[in-house]
ROGUBA-232674 format. One record per residue (C-alpha): residue in one letter; y, z, x. Coordinates in Angstrom, 1 decimal, always signed. Layout:
N
   code        v        w        u
      a        Y        Z        X
...
//
This chain:
375
   code        v        w        u
      x    -35.6     -4.1    +47.7
      x    -33.0     -6.9    +48.1
      x    -33.0     -7.3    +44.3
      x    -32.0     -3.6    +43.9
      x    -29.2     -3.9    +46.4
      x    -27.8     -6.9    +44.6
      x    -27.9     -5.1    +41.2
      x    -26.1     -2.0    +42.7
      x    -23.4     -4.2    +44.2
      x    -22.8     -6.0    +40.9
      x    -22.6     -2.6    +39.1
      x    -20.0     -1.3    +41.6
      x    -18.0     -4.4    +41.3
      x    -18.0     -4.1    +37.5
      x    -16.8     -0.5    +37.8
      x    -14.0     -1.5    +40.2
      x    -12.8     -4.3    +37.9
      x    -12.8     -1.9    +35.0
      x    -10.7     +0.6    +36.8
      x     -8.3     -2.0    +38.1
      x     -7.8     -3.3    +34.5
      x     -7.1     +0.2    +33.3
      x     -4.6     +0.8    +36.1
      x     -2.9     -2.4    +35.3
      x     -2.6     -1.5    +31.6
      x     -1.1     +1.9    +32.4
      x     +1.4     +0.4    +34.9
      x     +2.5     -2.1    +32.3
      x     +3.0     +0.8    +29.8
      x     +5.1     +2.8    +32.3
      x     +7.3     -0.3    +33.1
      x     +7.9     -0.7    +29.3
      x     +8.8     +2.9    +28.9
      x    +11.2     +2.9    +31.9
      x    +12.9     -0.3    +30.6
      x    +13.3     +1.3    +27.2
      x    +14.8     +4.5    +28.6
      x    +17.2     +2.5    +30.8
      x    +18.6     +0.9    +27.7
      x    +18.6     +4.2    +25.7
      x    +22.0     +6.0    +25.8
      x    +22.3     +9.8    +25.9
      x    +24.0    +11.3    +22.8
      x    +27.7    +12.2    +23.4
      x    +28.5    +15.8    +24.3
      x    +30.7    +17.7    +21.8
      x    +33.8    +19.2    +23.4
      x    +37.2    +20.7    +22.5
      x    +40.4    +19.3    +24.0
      x    +44.0    +20.1    +24.5
      x    +46.9    +18.0    +25.7
      x    +48.8    +18.8    +28.9
      x    +52.1    +20.4    +27.7
      x    +55.5    +19.9    +29.3
      x    +57.5    +23.2    +29.3
      x    +60.4    +25.0    +30.9
      x    +60.1    +28.3    +32.6
      x    +62.2    +30.7    +34.7
      x    +60.3    +31.2    +38.0
      x    +59.6    +34.8    +39.0
      x    +58.5    +36.5    +42.2
      x    +55.6    +38.8    +41.6
      x    +54.8    +42.0    +43.6
      x    +53.2    +45.4    +43.3
      x    +55.1    +48.5    +44.0
      x    +55.5    +52.2    +43.4
      x    +57.8    +54.2    +41.2
      x    +59.9    +56.7    +43.1
      x    +62.5    +59.2    +41.9
      x    +66.2    +58.6    +42.5
      x    +66.3    +62.2    +43.6
      x    +63.2    +64.2    +44.2
      x    +62.5    +67.2    +46.4
      x    +60.1    +70.1    +46.9
      x    +62.1    +73.3    +46.9
      x    +61.2    +75.8    +49.6
      x    +62.1    +79.4    +50.3
      x    +64.9    +79.4    +53.0
      x    +64.4    +83.1    +53.8
      x    +61.5    +85.5    +53.4
      x    +61.3    +87.9    +50.4
      x    +59.5    +89.1    +47.4
      x    +59.8    +87.1    +44.1
      x    +61.5    +89.3    +41.5
      x    +62.2    +86.6    +38.8
      x    +60.9    +83.2    +37.9
      x    +63.4    +81.5    +35.6
      x    +61.8    +78.2    +34.7
      x    +58.7    +76.8    +32.9
      x    +56.3    +74.3    +34.4
      x    +57.4    +70.8    +33.5
      x    +60.8    +71.9    +32.1
      x    +64.0    +69.9    +32.2
      x    +66.7    +71.9    +34.1
      x    +70.3    +71.2    +34.8
      x    +72.0    +71.2    +38.2
      x    +72.8    +74.7    +39.4
      x    +70.3    +76.4    +37.1
      x    +68.6    +79.5    +38.6
      x    +64.9    +78.8    +39.2
      x    +63.6    +81.7    +41.3
      x    +65.2    +85.0    +42.5
      x    +63.9    +87.0    +45.4
      x    +64.4    +90.8    +45.8
      x    +67.8    +91.5    +47.4
      x    +68.0    +95.3    +47.1
      x    +68.0    +95.8    +50.9
      x    +70.6    +93.1    +51.5
      x    +72.9    +94.4    +48.8
      x    +72.8    +97.9    +50.2
      x    +73.6    +96.5    +53.6
      x    +76.4    +94.5    +52.0
      x    +78.0    +97.7    +50.6
      x    +78.0    +99.3    +54.0
      x    +79.5    +96.1    +55.6
      x    +82.2    +96.0    +52.9
      x    +83.1    +99.6    +53.7
      x    +83.3    +98.8    +57.4
      x    +85.4    +95.8    +56.7
      x    +87.8    +97.9    +54.6
      x    +88.1   +100.5    +57.4
      x    +88.7    +97.8    +60.0
      x    +91.4    +96.3    +57.8
      x    +93.2    +99.6    +57.5
      x    +92.9   +100.3    +61.2
      x    +94.3    +96.8    +61.9
      x    +97.3    +97.3    +59.6
      x    +98.0   +100.7    +61.2
      x    +97.6    +99.2    +64.7
      x   +100.1    +96.4    +63.9
      x   +102.9    +98.8    +63.1
      x   +102.1   +100.8    +66.2
      x   +102.2    +97.7    +68.4
      x   +105.5    +96.7    +66.9
      x   +106.9   +100.1    +67.7
      x   +105.4   +100.1    +71.2
      x   +103.1   +103.1    +70.6
      x    +99.9   +101.1    +71.1
      x    +99.0    +98.7    +73.9
      x    +98.4    +95.1    +73.0
      x    +94.9    +95.1    +74.4
      x    +93.9    +98.0    +72.1
      x    +95.3    +96.1    +69.1
      x    +93.3    +93.0    +70.2
      x    +90.1    +95.2    +70.0
      x    +91.1    +96.2    +66.4
      x    +91.5    +92.5    +65.5
      x    +88.0    +91.7    +67.0
      x    +86.5    +94.5    +65.1
      x    +88.0    +93.3    +61.8
      x    +86.7    +89.8    +62.4
      x    +83.2    +91.2    +63.3
      x    +83.0    +93.2    +60.1
      x    +84.1    +90.2    +58.1
      x    +81.5    +88.0    +59.7
      x    +78.8    +90.6    +58.8
      x    +79.9    +90.6    +55.2
      x    +79.7    +86.8    +55.1
      x    +76.3    +86.8    +56.7
      x    +74.9    +89.2    +54.1
      x    +76.5    +87.3    +51.2
      x    +74.8    +84.1    +52.5
      x    +71.4    +85.8    +52.8
      x    +71.7    +87.1    +49.2
      x    +72.8    +83.6    +48.0
      x    +69.8    +82.0    +49.7
      x    +67.5    +84.4    +47.9
      x    +68.6    +82.8    +44.6
      x    +67.0    +79.4    +44.5
      x    +68.9    +77.0    +42.2
      x    +68.3    +73.4    +41.1
      x    +70.3    +71.1    +43.4
      x    +70.4    +68.4    +40.7
      x    +69.3    +67.9    +37.1
      x    +65.6    +66.9    +36.7
      x    +62.2    +68.0    +35.6
      x    +60.3    +70.7    +37.4
      x    +56.7    +70.4    +38.5
      x    +54.0    +73.0    +38.6
      x    +55.2    +76.2    +40.3
      x    +53.6    +77.2    +43.6
      x    +54.4    +80.9    +43.4
      x    +53.8    +84.0    +41.2
      x    +55.9    +87.0    +40.3
      x    +55.8    +89.7    +42.9
      x    +54.5    +87.3    +45.6
      x    +55.8    +87.6    +49.2
      x    +57.0    +84.3    +50.4
      x    +58.0    +83.3    +53.9
      x    +60.5    +80.9    +55.3
      x    +59.6    +77.4    +54.3
      x    +57.0    +78.3    +51.6
      x    +56.8    +75.8    +48.7
      x    +58.3    +76.9    +45.4
      x    +58.3    +74.0    +43.0
      x    +58.8    +70.2    +42.9
      x    +62.0    +68.9    +41.2
      x    +62.2    +65.2    +40.2
      x    +65.0    +63.2    +38.5
      x    +63.4    +60.8    +36.1
      x    +66.3    +58.8    +34.7
      x    +67.0    +56.4    +36.3
      x    +64.1    +55.7    +38.6
      x    +63.4    +53.4    +41.5
      x    +60.6    +50.9    +42.0
      x    +60.0    +50.1    +45.6
      x    +58.0    +46.9    +46.5
      x    +57.8    +44.2    +49.1
      x    +57.9    +40.4    +49.2
      x    +57.1    +38.0    +52.1
      x    +60.1    +37.2    +54.4
      x    +60.1    +33.6    +53.2
      x    +61.5    +34.8    +49.8
      x    +64.6    +36.5    +51.3
      x    +66.7    +33.4    +50.7
      x    +65.9    +33.5    +47.0
      x    +66.8    +37.2    +46.6
      x    +70.1    +38.7    +45.6
      x    +71.2    +42.2    +44.6
      x    +71.6    +42.3    +40.9
      x    +68.7    +39.9    +40.1
      x    +66.8    +41.0    +36.9
      x    +63.6    +42.8    +37.5
      x    +60.9    +43.5    +34.9
      x    +58.2    +46.2    +35.5
      x    +54.9    +46.8    +33.8
      x    +52.3    +49.5    +34.3
      x    +48.6    +49.9    +33.3
      x    +49.6    +53.2    +31.6
      x    +51.8    +51.3    +29.1
      x    +50.4    +47.8    +29.1
      x    +52.3    +46.6    +26.0
      x    +55.7    +47.8    +27.3
      x    +58.1    +46.1    +29.8
      x    +60.8    +48.1    +31.6
      x    +63.9    +46.2    +32.5
      x    +66.1    +46.8    +35.5
      x    +67.8    +45.0    +38.4
      x    +67.3    +44.6    +42.1
      x    +69.6    +47.3    +43.6
      x    +68.8    +47.1    +47.4
      x    +67.3    +44.9    +50.0
      x    +66.2    +46.7    +53.2
      x    +68.0    +45.2    +56.2
      x    +64.9    +45.1    +58.4
      x    +61.7    +43.0    +58.0
      x    +58.5    +44.9    +58.6
      x    +57.1    +43.6    +61.9
      x    +53.5    +44.2    +61.0
      x    +53.4    +42.5    +57.6
      x    +56.5    +40.3    +57.9
      x    +57.6    +41.4    +54.5
      x    +60.9    +42.6    +53.2
      x    +61.2    +46.0    +51.4
      x    +63.0    +45.9    +48.1
      x    +64.2    +48.4    +45.5
      x    +64.8    +48.0    +41.8
      x    +66.6    +50.5    +39.6
      x    +65.4    +51.0    +36.0
      x    +66.6    +53.2    +33.1
      x    +63.9    +55.7    +32.1
      x    +65.3    +57.7    +29.2
      x    +61.9    +58.7    +27.8
      x    +60.6    +59.7    +31.2
      x    +57.5    +57.4    +30.9
      x    +57.7    +56.1    +34.4
      x    +56.7    +58.9    +36.8
      x    +57.2    +59.0    +40.6
      x    +54.1    +57.8    +42.5
      x    +53.0    +55.5    +39.6
      x    +51.6    +52.1    +40.4
      x    +53.7    +49.3    +39.0
      x    +53.9    +45.5    +38.8
      x    +57.3    +44.0    +39.4
      x    +58.7    +40.5    +38.6
      x    +62.0    +39.4    +40.0
      x    +63.6    +36.7    +37.9
      x    +65.1    +33.7    +39.5
      x    +68.3    +32.0    +38.2
      x    +66.9    +28.5    +38.1
      x    +64.8    +26.8    +35.4
      x    +61.8    +24.7    +36.3
      x    +60.0    +21.9    +34.4
      x    +56.3    +22.6    +34.5
      x    +53.0    +21.3    +33.0
      x    +50.7    +23.8    +31.2
      x    +47.0    +23.6    +30.5
      x    +44.7    +26.2    +29.0
      x    +43.1    +28.3    +31.7
      x    +39.7    +27.7    +30.1
      x    +39.9    +24.0    +31.0
      x    +39.8    +24.7    +34.8
      x    +36.6    +24.6    +36.7
      x    +37.0    +26.7    +39.8
      x    +35.0    +25.9    +42.9
      x    +35.3    +26.6    +46.7
      x    +36.0    +22.9    +47.4
      x    +38.8    +22.7    +44.8
      x    +39.8    +23.3    +41.2
      x    +39.3    +20.5    +38.7
      x    +39.5    +19.5    +35.1
      x    +37.8    +16.9    +32.9
      x    +40.3    +14.4    +31.4
      x    +39.2    +12.5    +28.3
      x    +39.5     +8.7    +28.4
      x    +39.4     +6.9    +25.1
      x    +36.9     +4.1    +24.8
      x    +37.8     +0.5    +24.0
      x    +37.0     -0.8    +20.5
      x    +33.7     +0.8    +19.3
      x    +32.8     +2.5    +22.6
      x    +32.8     +6.3    +22.7
      x    +35.3     +8.4    +24.8
      x    +34.3     +9.4    +28.3
      x    +35.5    +12.0    +30.7
      x    +36.8    +11.8    +34.3
      x    +36.9    +14.7    +36.7
      x    +40.2    +15.2    +38.3
      x    +41.1    +17.7    +41.0
      x    +44.3    +19.7    +40.4
      x    +46.6    +22.1    +42.2
      x    +47.5    +25.2    +40.2
      x    +50.5    +27.4    +40.0
      x    +51.0    +30.8    +38.4
      x    +49.4    +31.8    +35.1
      x    +51.4    +32.2    +31.9
      x    +49.5    +34.0    +29.2
      x    +46.5    +31.9    +28.3
      x    +47.9    +28.9    +30.2
      x    +48.1    +28.0    +33.8
      x    +50.8    +25.9    +35.5
      x    +49.6    +22.6    +37.0
      x    +51.7    +21.4    +40.0
      x    +49.7    +18.3    +40.9
      x    +46.9    +16.1    +39.5
      x    +47.9    +15.6    +35.8
      x    +50.6    +14.1    +33.7
      x    +52.2    +15.3    +30.4
      x    +50.0    +14.2    +27.5
      x    +46.7    +13.9    +29.3
      x    +43.9    +15.2    +27.2
      x    +41.8    +17.8    +29.0
      x    +38.5    +19.4    +28.0
      x    +39.0    +23.1    +27.2
      x    +35.5    +24.1    +26.1
      x    +32.1    +22.6    +27.0
      x    +33.3    +21.4    +30.4
      x    +30.3    +23.2    +32.1
      x    +27.9    +20.6    +30.8
      x    +30.0    +17.5    +31.8
      x    +30.0    +15.1    +34.7
      x    +31.9    +11.9    +35.5
      x    +31.5     +9.1    +32.9
      x    +29.7    +11.2    +30.3
      x    +30.4    +10.2    +26.7
      x    +32.0    +12.9    +24.5
      x    +33.0    +13.5    +20.9
      x    +36.0    +15.7    +20.2
      x    +35.6    +18.7    +17.9
      x    +38.7    +21.0    +17.8
      x    +37.9    +22.8    +14.6
      x    +36.6    +26.1    +16.1
      x    +38.4    +26.2    +19.4
      x    +40.6    +29.3    +20.0
      x    +44.3    +28.7    +20.2
      x    +45.8    +29.7    +23.6
      x    +49.1    +31.6    +23.6
      x    +51.9    +32.2    +26.2
      x    +52.0    +35.9    +25.0
      x    +48.4    +36.8    +24.1
      x    +47.7    +40.2    +22.6
      x    +44.0    +40.9    +22.8
      x    +42.4    +42.9    +20.0
      x    +40.2    +45.9    +20.6
      x    +38.0    +44.9    +17.7
//
C-alpha cells in the first residue's frame, strides 16, 4: 500500500514538472514576441498636405434678410359698388395712374346731373339776388340764404364727383400687379381687396446685425446679396438706412440696403443673404477646410514635422481658432503660422507622433471661388 502511494506521488510530481516546463517555454516565447514587436515600427500613414497660406481679404458682416418692395400696396375698394370693368392682366407691368378697375357709376352720374342743374339754378338766383340787393329790393338776409344754397349745391356736386372718382381704381405708382382678387360683375364692399401692386426696381433688403457692429456701419457701404433661387448670381447694392433704434429683445440693429433689380428677379418676401463690405483690408491665414478636425472640446489640425536625416516625417496635433470660411478655405486666427504644412486628407487616422508619407498626387485643389458640378 505504501509502495503504491509513493509511485502515485512520483507520477504527479513528474506531471507537474512537465507542465511547469511547458509554461516556462511559452512565457519565454511570449517575451521574445513582445520584445520583437516593441522594436518593430508601424508603417507610415499616407497623407495629403497643404501649406498655410497668407492672404489679404476685405472683411464682411454677414446676415440674413428679406427682400421688400420700395413701394408695395394691396389696393382696396374705397366705396361699395359693382365691378363693371377690369383693365389689367395678372402679373402685368402698369404705369402710375393707369386704370385698373372701374365700378358701376350710373346712379352717381345721374345724381351728378341733377346736382349740376341745382348748382346752375342756384348760381342764377345768386346773380339775380346780388343785383336786387344792390338796388335795395332784397333784404341782405335773404341774399345770404341764396349764397348758402349756392355753396350747398356746389358741395353736393363735389361730393358726387369724388364718389365717381373713387369708383375708378388707378395704380398709385408704376409696378407689377399680382393676382386679382375680384371678378367682373362682382359686388365689392368698402375695404375689399382688389389686387396687390409691387414696385420691383429698385428693391430693399431688410436685415439685422448685432448692436456691437454699429460702430463699423455707415450709410453707403457696399452690400452684396445672394439667394438660393439664383445661387450663381450676386446682386450689388449699398446700405441705404440704419434704423435709429436697437431692438430691445434681440439687441440688434435693423438695416436696409437698396439694390437695382431691372430684371425683376428679386421678389418681395424672398429670403436673402446679405454681406456688408468693410473699408479695411485684413491679413489672414488660410487653410483648406478639409484639414480641420471638429470636436466639442476644440477644433484642431495635424501639422507635419519633417524628420531629421533619414527619419520619416511625423505629425503634431495643434488646436486652432477659426474665422469665417472663404470658398474651400477657412480663416485661421490663432494656432498656426504661414508656411506650416497641414494634413488635408487622411487626418482621421492620425494621432500625435505618427509617421507619415506625403502623397499629393490625387488630392483635390481647393478654391476661393468653388463651382460644384452637378455631374
